[in-house]
Backbone bond lengths (Angstrom), bond angles and torsions (degrees), N, CA, C in turn:
res aa  C-N    CA-C-N  psi(-1)  N-CA   C-N-CA  omega(-1)  CA-C   N-CA-C  phi
1 X - - - 1.451 - - 1.475 110.10 -
2 X 1.370 115.41 135.60 1.445 119.99 176.05 1.547 109.01 -94.53
3 X 1.312 115.53 166.37 1.461 121.88 175.31 1.503 111.73 -128.48
4 X 1.317 115.50 -169.13 1.468 121.24 -176.81 1.505 108.86 -130.67
5 X 1.312 115.55 150.89 1.485 121.29 172.80 1.530 106.59 -109.64
6 X 1.384 116.11 120.10 1.457 120.64 -172.71 1.507 109.29 -124.06
7 X 1.318 116.81 133.44 1.490 122.35 171.02 1.516 108.94 -96.20
8 X 1.387 111.71 138.87 1.411 118.08 -177.69 1.558 106.72 -127.55
9 X 1.320 117.00 130.27 1.496 120.92 178.56 1.502 109.60 -151.91
10 X 1.303 116.13 149.20 1.431 123.05 -178.12 1.538 111.62 -70.66
11 X 1.329 115.16 -33.94 1.484 120.27 -179.47 1.518 107.59 -157.35
12 X 1.322 120.51 172.17 1.452 123.06 -167.19 1.555 114.00 -58.41
13 X 1.280 119.88 -47.11 1.447 124.46 -178.25 1.552 113.14 -97.97
14 X 1.256 117.09 26.22 1.485 122.85 -178.89 1.523 110.03 -64.08
15 X 1.379 114.25 121.20 1.443 118.21 179.52 1.529 112.11 -76.33
16 X 1.335 117.51 -8.25 1.472 121.55 -178.12 1.527 111.26 -105.93
17 X 1.381 113.36 35.73 1.472 122.45 178.39 1.581 108.53 -65.40
18 X 1.351 113.78 137.18 1.482 119.90 -179.21 1.569 107.14 -125.06
19 X 1.352 114.85 150.72 1.419 124.41 179.33 1.526 107.35 -117.22
20 X 1.311 117.36 130.07 1.448 123.84 179.56 1.524 111.37 -121.20
21 X 1.340 115.85 148.69 1.437 123.79 171.63 1.521 105.06 -108.20
22 X 1.320 118.07 125.79 1.436 123.58 -177.57 1.501 111.06 -117.96
23 X 1.346 117.39 133.53 1.467 124.03 176.84 1.436 110.20 -74.51
24 X 1.255 123.21 67.79 1.501 127.05 -178.40 1.536 108.26 -157.96
25 X 1.366 119.77 123.91 1.449 117.62 -175.14 1.513 113.71 -80.20
26 X 1.321 120.61 -18.14 1.509 120.34 -179.24 1.549 107.43 -96.04
27 X 1.277 114.09 133.01 1.470 121.92 -175.54 1.540 111.97 -62.91
28 X 1.281 121.41 -44.04 1.439 122.51 -176.09 1.555 108.32 -67.63
29 X 1.325 120.33 -41.19 1.402 122.50 178.24 1.498 110.94 -67.20
30 X 1.305 118.62 -39.37 1.474 122.03 176.66 1.485 111.37 -61.94
31 X 1.282 120.28 -40.14 1.454 124.42 176.07 1.524 112.24 -65.37
32 X 1.295 116.77 -40.26 1.485 120.85 175.71 1.517 112.51 -64.80
33 X 1.308 115.94 -36.49 1.512 121.51 179.24 1.568 105.96 -62.94
34 X 1.291 115.78 -42.16 1.521 119.90 -175.54 1.583 106.83 -72.06
35 X 1.333 117.28 -46.37 1.465 117.27 -179.09 1.530 111.90 -56.71
36 X 1.327 115.51 -41.48 1.493 120.16 179.28 1.487 109.58 -69.04
37 X 1.364 118.78 -46.71 1.464 121.68 -174.06 1.515 112.62 -70.85
38 X 1.320 117.64 -35.36 1.461 121.86 -177.85 1.541 111.91 -85.00
39 X 1.282 116.21 -24.42 1.473 119.90 -177.11 1.556 110.26 71.02
40 X 1.294 119.17 28.37 1.463 123.69 -178.83 1.574 108.06 -127.76
41 X 1.332 116.80 68.66 1.504 118.65 -175.27 1.476 113.66 -69.86
42 X 1.352 119.91 -18.04 1.473 120.28 -175.75 1.535 114.61 -96.53
43 X 1.346 115.14 -0.65 1.496 119.03 176.59 1.603 110.06 -69.98
44 X 1.259 114.51 171.41 1.488 122.04 179.18 1.566 109.16 -92.24
45 X 1.263 118.29 118.06 1.480 122.74 -179.94 1.499 107.52 -112.69
46 X 1.323 115.89 129.61 1.458 122.36 -178.91 1.527 110.31 -130.64
47 X 1.331 115.26 120.31 1.524 121.81 176.80 1.500 110.24 -73.49
48 X 1.322 118.85 123.48 1.454 121.35 175.94 1.508 112.50 -99.39
49 X 1.344 118.56 2.55 1.441 118.63 173.71 1.584 109.86 118.51
50 X 1.310 112.56 -177.06 1.481 122.15 -174.58 1.538 110.90 -77.31
51 X 1.318 114.09 155.10 1.452 123.52 167.22 1.527 109.22 -125.83
52 X 1.321 113.84 152.93 1.455 118.83 -173.97 1.575 112.98 -72.69
53 X 1.355 110.06 163.85 1.464 115.85 171.29 1.523 112.04 -63.24
54 X 1.335 113.93 -35.95 1.482 119.41 -179.67 1.558 109.98 -60.61
55 X 1.289 118.94 -37.91 1.451 122.15 179.48 1.525 109.26 -68.99
56 X 1.307 117.47 -42.49 1.469 123.07 178.44 1.502 109.90 -61.52
57 X 1.346 118.58 -39.51 1.447 119.44 176.77 1.511 112.64 -69.93
58 X 1.317 116.00 -36.61 1.530 118.73 -178.68 1.545 107.79 -70.41
59 X 1.308 119.88 -26.63 1.455 121.91 177.55 1.518 112.76 -93.82
60 X 1.334 116.95 1.64 1.452 123.69 -179.24 1.512 113.24 57.14
61 X 1.412 115.28 39.46 1.446 118.95 -178.65 1.555 110.14 -93.07
62 X 1.248 115.65 137.02 1.487 121.02 171.97 1.490 109.19 -106.69
63 X 1.290 115.73 172.57 1.502 119.72 -178.70 1.512 109.40 -58.36
64 X 1.294 113.22 136.07 1.491 119.74 178.20 1.506 118.09 80.60
65 X 1.336 116.25 -0.53 1.483 121.90 177.28 1.475 111.97 -102.95
66 X 1.383 117.31 165.77 1.444 119.38 178.93 1.550 108.98 -147.54
67 X 1.280 114.97 164.99 1.477 121.71 173.79 1.502 109.60 -148.06
68 X 1.295 116.52 148.12 1.459 122.10 177.22 1.512 107.29 -83.05
69 X 1.385 115.09 142.21 1.451 118.64 177.80 1.467 111.35 -109.00
C-alpha cells in the first residue's frame, strides 16, 4: 500500500505549517482522513505526492491512519 504526503496550514504564509504522512493511496481520501482526524476542515490541505510502503512500515502506519512528520 502506498500513502500520501500532505501539507496542512491555516493560511498561505502560516509559520505553523505541518506535514503529515497518511496511509491512503488516493489524495482526496487522504485529505478527508486528515480533515476528520484533525477537526480542521477549513485549513489549506495540499497533496505533495505518494510515499512508499517502506516509509509507511517504518512509521508503523496502517490504512486510514496518519502521523505528523
